[in-house]
C-alpha positions as CSV (number, residue, x, y, z in Angstrom):
1,X,13.1,8.9,-18.4
2,X,12.5,10.8,-15.4
3,X,15.0,14.1,-15.2
4,X,14.2,14.1,-11.4
5,X,15.4,10.8,-10.2
6,X,19.0,11.0,-12.5
7,X,21.6,13.3,-13.6
8,X,22.1,13.2,-17.7
9,X,25.3,10.6,-17.3
10,X,23.1,8.2,-15.6
11,X,20.2,8.4,-18.2
12,X,22.3,7.7,-20.7
13,X,23.0,4.3,-19.4
14,X,19.2,3.9,-19.6
15,X,18.5,0.5,-22.2
16,X,15.4,0.2,-24.0
17,X,13.7,-3.1,-25.4
18,X,10.8,-3.5,-27.6
19,X,8.0,-6.2,-25.9
20,X,4.6,-6.8,-27.8
21,X,3.2,-2.9,-28.4
22,X,5.6,-1.4,-25.9
23,X,8.9,0.2,-25.5
24,X,10.5,-0.8,-22.5
25,X,13.1,1.8,-20.6
26,X,15.0,0.5,-18.0
27,X,18.1,1.0,-16.1
28,X,19.7,-0.3,-12.6
29,X,21.9,1.9,-10.3
30,X,23.2,2.1,-6.9
31,X,20.7,4.2,-4.6
32,X,23.6,6.7,-3.7
33,X,22.9,8.3,-7.2
34,X,19.8,9.9,-5.6
35,X,19.9,13.3,-4.2
36,X,18.4,12.8,-0.2
37,X,15.5,14.9,-1.4
38,X,14.7,12.6,-4.3
39,X,15.1,9.2,-2.6
40,X,13.0,10.9,0.7
41,X,10.5,11.7,-2.0
42,X,10.4,8.1,-3.2
43,X,10.6,6.2,0.1
44,X,14.1,5.0,-1.2
45,X,17.0,4.5,1.6
46,X,20.1,5.7,0.3
47,X,23.2,3.2,0.7
48,X,26.3,2.2,-1.0
49,X,24.3,-1.4,-0.8
50,X,21.0,-1.0,-2.4
51,X,20.4,-1.0,-6.0
52,X,17.4,0.8,-7.8
53,X,15.7,-0.6,-10.8
54,X,13.6,1.8,-12.8
55,X,11.2,0.7,-15.4
56,X,8.9,2.6,-17.7
57,X,6.6,1.2,-20.1
58,X,5.8,3.2,-23.3
59,X,3.2,2.5,-26.3
60,X,5.1,1.8,-29.3
61,X,3.4,4.1,-31.6
62,X,2.3,7.2,-29.6
63,X,5.1,7.2,-26.8
64,X,2.5,7.6,-24.3
65,X,2.9,6.2,-20.6
66,X,1.6,2.9,-19.7
67,X,0.4,2.1,-16.4
68,X,0.7,-1.9,-16.0
69,X,1.5,-4.3,-13.3
70,X,5.2,-5.3,-13.2
71,X,6.4,-8.2,-10.7
72,X,9.8,-9.4,-10.9
73,X,12.9,-11.4,-9.3
74,X,16.4,-11.0,-9.1
75,X,18.9,-14.0,-8.7
76,X,22.7,-13.7,-7.9
77,X,25.1,-15.7,-9.5
78,X,25.2,-18.3,-6.5
79,X,21.1,-18.6,-7.1
80,X,19.6,-16.6,-4.4
81,X,16.7,-15.5,-5.8
82,X,15.2,-12.1,-4.5
83,X,11.7,-10.8,-5.2
84,X,11.3,-7.5,-6.7
85,X,8.4,-5.0,-5.5
86,X,7.8,-2.5,-7.9
87,X,6.0,0.8,-6.6
88,X,4.2,3.1,-9.6
89,X,5.2,6.6,-9.2
90,X,3.3,9.2,-11.9
91,X,5.0,12.6,-12.5
92,X,2.4,14.5,-15.0
93,X,2.3,12.4,-17.9
94,X,5.1,9.7,-17.0
95,X,4.7,6.7,-15.0
96,X,7.8,4.6,-14.3
97,X,8.1,1.5,-12.0
98,X,10.6,1.7,-9.3
99,X,11.8,-1.2,-7.1
100,X,15.0,-1.5,-4.3
101,X,17.3,-4.3,-4.5
102,X,20.3,-4.7,-1.7
103,X,23.0,-5.9,-2.8
104,X,26.5,-7.2,-2.0
105,X,29.4,-5.3,-3.6
106,X,30.3,-6.2,-7.3
107,X,27.3,-8.8,-7.3
108,X,25.7,-9.8,-10.2
109,X,21.9,-10.3,-10.8
110,X,19.7,-11.9,-13.4
111,X,16.6,-9.8,-13.6
112,X,13.5,-11.0,-14.8
113,X,10.8,-8.4,-14.7
114,X,6.9,-9.7,-15.8
115,X,4.8,-6.8,-17.3
116,X,1.3,-7.0,-17.8
117,X,-1.3,-4.5,-18.9
118,X,-4.1,-6.6,-18.6
119,X,-4.3,-8.3,-22.0
120,X,-0.4,-8.6,-23.0
121,X,2.2,-10.2,-20.6
122,X,5.8,-10.1,-21.7
123,X,8.9,-10.6,-19.7
124,X,11.9,-8.2,-19.5
125,X,15.2,-9.9,-18.7
126,X,18.7,-8.0,-18.3
127,X,21.6,-8.6,-16.2
128,X,23.3,-6.0,-14.2
129,X,26.4,-5.9,-11.6
130,X,26.4,-3.4,-8.8
131,X,29.0,-1.9,-7.1
132,X,29.4,-0.6,-3.9
133,X,30.3,3.6,-4.2
């Protein structure tokens, strides 16, 4: 995971799932965890009501970062669906994808992200509850 984005305590909250030939690492957090400089660098508005979804896709065998296409949605418990727009970020050999998700305090989302490398398409699904800090 990208060290410049998160401190060590947040990185430990990261989760991983194996899909096809990939290890998919993902984490969701409130944008206020980002320093002002990092948020500015990635064009993210720091707000206690903005969540960030960070996904990286690695080859299962050699652990190399994969360039893929991501699209997704986040659905809250009331059934409101928000489209996720992912931005690809490259730092050296690392590739990761960031999407901003506005939320209300204690709002829970079911997040579904389609991952496509041109040959394989898989869907990452997880839930996350956001808290305004």
